[in-house]
N, C-alpha and C positions, 0 to 999 in steps of 0.2 A: 590444409593447415589452418589453425585458428588465427584470425587477425588479432594483433595486439593493439587494443584501443584503450589502454589503461588510463592515458592522460585525458582524452576526450571524455571517458566514463567518469572520471573524478569530477571534472568540471560540470558535467551534465547533472550528476546527483547532487553536487554541492549547490548548484542553482536551484534545483527543485526543492532542495531542503530549506534554503533561504526564503524562497518564494512561500512555501508552506507555513514556515515559522511566521512570516510577516502576516500572511492571511489569517492564521489563528489569532494573532494579537489584534487584528483589525475587525474580526467577526464575533469573537467569543464574548466581548464586553457587552455587545447588543443582546446576545442571548441571556446572559446573566441578569442585565437589566430588566429585560421583559419578564424573566421568571420571578424576579424579586418584587416588581411593582405590578405586574398584571396577571401573572399566574400561568399555569399549564395550557389552559385553553387558548389564551392569546398566542403563546409560543407556537401551538400547532395549527391554528386556524386563522390568524391575522398576518398577512404578508407585509407588515410595516417595515421589516428589515430591508426590503427592497423598494418600497414606495415612499418611505419617509426618511430613512436613514441613508444619506448620500454616500458616506464612507463604506458602510456595509453593502449598500447596493452595488458600488463599484467593485468591491472584492468579491461579490457574487458573480458579477459578470466575468471577472478574471477567472474565477474558479470554473466557470462553464467552458471558457475558451481553453483552459489549461488541460482539459481532458484529451485534447488533440496532440499537443506536444508530448504528453505523457506516454503516448504510444512509441516515443523514441526508446523507451525500455525494450520494446520488441525488436526494434532495429538493431540494437546492440547485441541482443541474444542471437539473432540470425547472423549477423556479421561475425560473431565470435564462435559460431557453429555450435552453440549450446541447445540442449533440448528445449523446444517451446511447449511448456506443458499447458494442459487445458485450462487450469485455474488461472494462469497469467492472461492469455488472450481473451478468455471469456469475461474475466473481471473487467479488463480494460474497455472492451467493446460495449458491454452492457451498461457500465458506468457512463460512457460518453453519450450513448443514445438517451439513456434515462435523464441525465443532467440537462441535455439540450431540450428535451421533451418538457421537462418540469419548468425550465426558464420561460417557455412560451406561454405557460399557464401561470406564472408567479406562484408557483406551489408554495403555500405557507409553511408546511412543515420541513421544507428544504432548508430552513435556517439550521435545524439540528444537524441534518446530514452534512451541510457545508462545514460547520464548526468541527464536528467529529472528524471528517476526512482530512481538513487542514492539519489538525493536531496529529493524528496518527501518521500522516505523511511527513511531518516535520521530524518525527522521530525515525521513521523507516528510511527516508532518503539520506539522513545524516549518517545512519548506520551503513548504508550502501556506500556513501562516499568514503567513509574510513576504511571499509573493506577493499574498495577499489585502490586506495592509496596504501594497501598492504599493512594497514593496522589491524589488529585482531582484538575487537571489543570482547568482553566476557560473553560466554555462551548464554547466559541468562538474558542478555540484551535481545537477542534474536527470539527467545521464547516469550519475552515481555511484548515485542512487537506483534507476534502472532496472537497473543492473549488480548492485546489492545483491539486488534482486528476482530477478534471473536466478540469482545464487548460491544464494539461498534455495531455488529450485526445484531446482536440481542437488543440493544437500544433501538435501532432502526425498526425492527419488528414491532417493539412496544409502542413507538410513536405512531406507526401505521394502525395498530389496533386502537389506540386513542382516538385517532383521527376518524376512523370508522365509526366508533361509538359517538363522537360528537356530532357527525352527520346524521346518525339515527336519532340522537336526543334532540338536537337543537334544529334540524332541517338542513337541506342541501345549500341554502343560501347563507348560512351562519358560518360555514368553514370554507376557505379558499383553496379547496383540493378536491379533485374529481374522484369518484369511486374507481375509474379506470386507472387513475394514478396510484391509488392506494393498492390495488390488485397487483399492478406491475411491480411496485415497490416492495410489497411484502414478499412476493415470489422471488425477487431478486435478492433480498436480504436473506431470506431463509436459505436459498441455494448456496449463497456465499458462506453462511454459517456452517452448512454441511461440508462444503469444500474445504474450508479453512481448518475445521475441527479434524477433518481426515488428514490434512497436511500436518497438523500439529501432532497427531498421534503417530503418523508414519515417520516423521522427522525426529521427534524427541522422545517418544515412548516405546516404539516397537523395537524388538531385538535386532532386526535388520538395520534400523536407523542407528542404533548404538554401534554395531559392527562397522558400518560405513564411516562413522565418525572417527572410530579408533584407527581405521585405515588412513584416513585423511591426516590424522595427527601423526601417524607414523611416517607418511610421506613428507610431512612438513619438518619432522625431526631429521630425516635423511638429508633433506635440502639443507638445513642448518649445518649439519655434520660435513656435508660435501663442501660447502663454502669455507668452513673452517679449515678443512684439509687443504684445499686448493688456494688458500689465501695468498700464497707467494707464486702462483702459477699464472698461466696466461688469462688475461682478463676476458678475452673473447670467448674462450672455452668455458670459463666459469659462468659467464652470463648465459651461454647456451644451455649448460647443465641446469642452471637455476630456472630458466624459462620451461624447460622440459619437465622438471619435477613439479613446478607450479601447475603446469598444464595437466599433468597426471592426476594431481590431487583435485584440481577443479573439475576434471571430467568425471573422476570417481563419484564426487558428490553429486554432480549433475545427473549422472546416470541413475543414482539412487532416487533423486527427486523424480525423474522421469518414470521410473518403474513404479514409484508409490502412487503417482497419478494414473497410471495405466491400469492398475489393479482394480 
């Protein structure tokens, strides 16, 4: 039987959401300032965000540390007995390893990755918190989040291509990023793009995805009707029926997600 961890899940996602929002507000201004006054080369090759800007440097350090507690997502999935899809654990583990590796090198291009990740996570974890609290944001919000993630992967690949070009043009001493880091980063971002694109298609565009969403909506409608019919009945029985229908809807969608990644 699946553990009911709705309360802790709401708190966890809300905390990650607030952390990501604050991180975005504390790091994005530095990137914008550098682009406006120093240009693309500086933003990709000079690690002033961590060496000269104390606020941005502090939030960069917090960003690196946050990759470990973000694994709490995986713990909740396991405790609730939901399918642990490849995209989820692969993304979390590789980001953690790459972030820690890049921090040891003071990788200059990481300012881009940090700002993008903070921004996307601020939207994503806010959405997760609302879903955990049983609010139902419009479907386009979920599509928007995946679209933002895909955009993040495209920009990440572009930044690495620019960094490679700067190394070749200006020499290895001109850009504070190693060729090894570039190779690892572009491989990581490209693999993410493929996996998220596949996820987007399977979830929102494929006929199977539409069918599963209709089934989940039908179960939700049954849940509402059941609650209305039993409004004057036994509270304990009504709560049990509600949880059972919710669990069936969640498992139906989770099974679809698992099959989409297994194909």
